[in-house]
N, C-alpha and C positions, 0 to 999 in steps of 0.2 A: 274176449281175453281179459279185459279189465272191468271192474265193477262200476261202470258209468252208463248213463242213459244216452241214447241217440237223440238227435234233434226231433225226429218223428215221434219218439216216445213221449217227449215233453209236450210237443204240439198236440198230440192226440189225447193227452190227459192220463197217460199210463203212470205218471209219477204222482197222481193225485192221492189224497187220503181216501180210503175205501168208502167212508160214509157218504161221500159225494156220489159215488156210483150207486149206492143203495138208495139215496135220495132221488136220483134220476129214475130208478126203477119204480119207486112209489109214485112219483108225480106223473110219470107216463101212464101208469095204470089208472090213475085218477083223472087223467086227461087235463092236467093243470100245467100250464107253462106261461106264467104271467110276465108282463113287461116290468122289470125292476130297475131300481137305481141303487147302486152300492158305492160305498166310499172306502178309501184306504186312509188310515191315520195311525198315529203313534200315541198310545196312552201315556207312556212314561219312558224316558231315556235311562240307560244304564249308567252306573258310576257317577251319578250327579251331573251328567252332561246337561247343558241348557239349549243345545242346538245340534242339528245333524245336517249332513250333506246327502241330498236325495240322489240315489244311483240305481241303475237297473231299468230305467225307463225304456231305453231302446229295445232291450230284450222283451219287455212287456208288450211293446208295440208290435214286434215281430210275432209274438205269441198270439195276440188277439186279432191280428190282421186276417181278413177273410170271413169273419163271422157276420152274416148278412145284416142282422138287426143292431149290431153293436156300435155304440158311440163311446169314445174315451176322451176325457179332458183331464189334464193334469199339469202340475208344475213342470217346467222343463228340467231335464236332467242337470244336476249340478246346483240346483236351487237350495239354499239354506232354509231349513224349516224348524219349527218348534213343536212342543207337545200339543196334543189336542187340536191339531190343524189338519184338515183334509189335504192330502197331497195328490190324490187321484180320484176321479169319479168315473164310473162305468155305468152305462145304461144299455139294456137289451133284453131279449127274451131269456129268461133265467136258464132254461135247459141248454141253451146254445153255448153258455160259458161257465156253467156251475162247476164243472170238474177242473177248470183252469185256475180256480182260486188258489190251490196249493202252489203251483209253480209261479203264479204272479207274486205271491208273498215271498216265495223262496228267492226269486230274482231281486226283489226290493230289500228284503231283510239283511241278507248277507253282504251284498255289494254296498249298500248304504252304510252298514257297520264298518266295512273296510275303508270306504271313502271318508267317513267321519273321523276315524282314527288317523288317517293320513293327513287330513286337513289340520287336525290338532298338532300333529308333529311339525307340519309346515309353519304354523303360527309360532310354535315354541322356538323354531330355528331362527326366527326374526331376520329373514333375508338370506340366511345361509342355505346352500343347496342340500336337498334331501333326496335320497334314492331309495327305491324299493328293492331290497335284497331278500325278500321273504319267500321266494318260490319253493325252496326246500322245506318250508314249514306248512305246506298245503298240498292237497291231492293234486297231482299234475294235470288232471282233467280240467280243473278250474283255474289253472295258472293264468290264462289270458284274461279272465274276469278279474282276478285279484290285481294283476298288473294295470289293467285299464282303470279299475276303480281307484287305485292309488294315484295314478297319473292325473286323471281328470280332477281329483281333489286338490291338486296343486303340487304334487311331487315333481321333481325335475328329471326323472328318468327311471327306467326299469331294467332288470338284468337279464331277462330271458329273450330268446329269439322269437318265440311265439307271442309273448306279451308285447314286444316292440313292434311286431307286425300289425297287431290289432290297433295300436295307436299311431301307426305310420311314423315311427321314430326309430333311431338306431339303439340297439341294446348297449348298456353301459356296464362296466365291470373292471375289476383290477386283476389280481392273480390269486390262486388258491394257495393255502399252506402246502398242499401236496407238491406243487411245482418246486418250492424251496427245499422241501424235505428230500425229494428225489435228486435234485441237483446237488444238494448238500451245503449250500451257502447262500445267504440272502443277496449279496452283491452279485454273485455269478448268475443267480436266477434273474435278477433285474437286468443284467447285461444281455442275457439270452433273450429275454422278452424284447428288449430294445432293438436287438439286431435282427429278430425274426418277424415280429408282428408289424403290420403295415403302419406307416408313419402317422396316419390320421387318427390312430387310437392313442389316447393320452396315456403317458407312462405313469402308472401308480404302483408303487411297490409296498408290499407288506413288510413290516419291520419288527414283528413280535414273535416270529416263529422259533428262532434258535438262540437269541441273545437279548441283551438289554436294549430297549427301544431307543434310548438316546444314542448309544454308540452305533447301533445299526443304522439309524437315521444319518449320522455323520458319515459313516462309511459309504452308504449308497449315494449320497449327494456328492461327496468328494470324488467318487469313481465315475458317476454319470453326469455330474454337473447339472446344468439347467435343462437337460433333456428330461429330467424328472419333473412331472407336473405336480404330483402329490405323494404323500406317504400315508399308508393306512395302518391304523392301530386296531387290531381285533383282540386285544389282550384278554386272556381268560380272567374271569372274575376272581379266581384264587390268587392272581398275581397283580391285580390292579392297585390295591391300596388307594391312594388319593389320585384318581385318574386325571382330574383337572390339573393337578400339580405336575404329573408326568408330561402332559401336553404342553404346559407352560415352560417346563424345563427344555423340552425338545425345541420349542419355538425360539427360545433364547439362544440355544446352541447353533441353530441354523442361521438365525439373523446375524449373529456376530461373525459368521463365516461367509456372509454374502449370499445366503440362500433364502432371503425373506420372501421371494416369489413362490417358493415351494409350499404347497398347501398341506394341511393336516386333515385327514379323513378318519372318522371314528365309526366303528361298527361293533356289533356283538351285544345282543340283549337290551337294546335301547328302547325307550319310549319317550313321550313328551317331557316327562319329568327329568330324565337324564339329559335330553337335548337341551332343556332350559339351563341346567347346571353347567353344561360343557360348552355352550355356544360362544362364550367369549374366548375360549382357547382353541376351538376347532373351526375349520372352514366348511366342512361338509359332513353329512351323516348318512350311513347306510342302515336302514331299518328293516328288520326281518319279522320275527314272531309277533311283535306288537301290532303290525298291520295285517299280515296274512291270517293271524289268529284273533283278529279283533272281535269283540262281542257283537253279535247280530243285534239289529234294532227290531224290536218286536211289533212290527206293523200288524194291524188287524184289518180285515175286510168285512164290512157289515152292510146288510140291506137297510136303506133309509126310506125307500118308497116302494110301493107295490101298486101297479096300475094307477099311478098318480096320487095314491093315498099315502100320506106321510105316516110312516110307522117304523119303529126300530126296537131292538131289544133293550132290556134294562141297562142303564149306564151309558147309553148312546143317544145322542140328540137326533131326532127324526128330521126328514126333509133333506133334499139335495142341496149341498152347500159348496162353498169354495173359499179359498184364502186370498185375501187382498193385502197389499203392502203399501205403506207410506213411501212415496217416491223420494223422500229426502232422508228420513231418520230411521228407516228399516223397521218401523212398528207394524205389526200384523194384526189382522182382524178377520174373523170368520163370519161370512154373511151367506144368505140364501143365494142359490146359483144365478137367479135372474136379476139380482140387484146390480146396478152399475157402480163400479169401483170409484169412478171420479166424483160421484155424488157424496162420498164419504170424506170427511175432513179430519185430519189427524189432530187429536186433542193435545199432543205434545208439541208439535211444531207448526200446525196450521196448514200443512200442505195437503194436496189431494192424494188419495190412494190410487194405486194402479193395479191392473189385472195381473195375476200370476199364472192362472190357468190358461192353457192353450188346447185347442181342439186338434188332437193328433189323428183320431180315427173317426170317420163319419160313415155310418152304415157299412162298416166292415172295410172301408178303404182308407189307406194312409193318405192324409191330405197335407201333412207337413213332414218333410224329411228331417230326421234327427240331425243335429249339428255334429261336426267332427269332434273327436276327443280333444284336440287342441283348442277348439272354440269353447267347449264346455269348461276346460281348465281355466281359460282366461276369465270366464264368467265367475267361476268359483273364487279365483284370486281377487277379483274386484269386490266380492262380498265379504271376504275374511277380515277386512278392516273394520267391519261393524260389530264383530264378536270377539269374545275372549275365551280362553280355556281355564 
């Protein structure tokens, strides 16, 4: 009914580029199926980024599971990485996984792009809450992936039922403009929400649908009192003017009337730059297109060894490698895979390096269970203090 691939289509390689199928045909005819080592790395970030959040690892693990000769080592999902660093290494008989190169890169490129953008938004908010409201800006078939990628990168909640189920959280949301338009009044819509929706759902009222935001804010709070948790401004760009000033004005009017506990949420076409400029006046942010439509990260997958012989294409360094990291100052280094990380000493702070790669698949079997989305999120948040946007 919809133009989407089934799990079995992805697993069997039907979503691959056709030249891999033709390569298989040629190599089988020539009776060639060497044991190879390949690496995944990023040559250059988009938009002058200096780091990214690795995402899509669990889907890669599920994709590659069951291939008899295959071994996979990689950074754990949620690891921050930089350009020219291996993030994943795969070894095995080439024809057993050749046609899966396309979906491996597809999993990593898009979800890592979304996670990286989400993490940048979280940093810009400087402790304020940030939610993903971008489901309507992406194909619904990938909604769970978008929501999961945004959440594990540090966002505080997601808006769809399917996305919330994947991360084992409750969906978050406010009310649509449609509710206010159909009822015909902002206050009456807020009162209807309060009287009908179960009490464990926070009361967040839109205040930009029919009238001036300041006066709608005052009306809603005076009618519903402290039952209101937050007010959301999704003011159209054509009406915004100085958006920060509008927020400051509302904050003043609420505070002098005893509603200093009511929070202000902002949404509508925001990215990290707008978050940065509004974070002193707003308490939380709903981000849509900037995250769900984030630029993909252009990972490449390349052969670096064939039957133990170090070889690679032009522009790529041969030999199986890994990325290690200073245990104190977050400095990274690329070394050959058999080198021990602790033997390397950081030139910046004098500390030992630590291993980043973990062996997730050995001879086709998963030997480490991937962490939960919440565990990944905590790991990401612990790393964000080392980077800037």
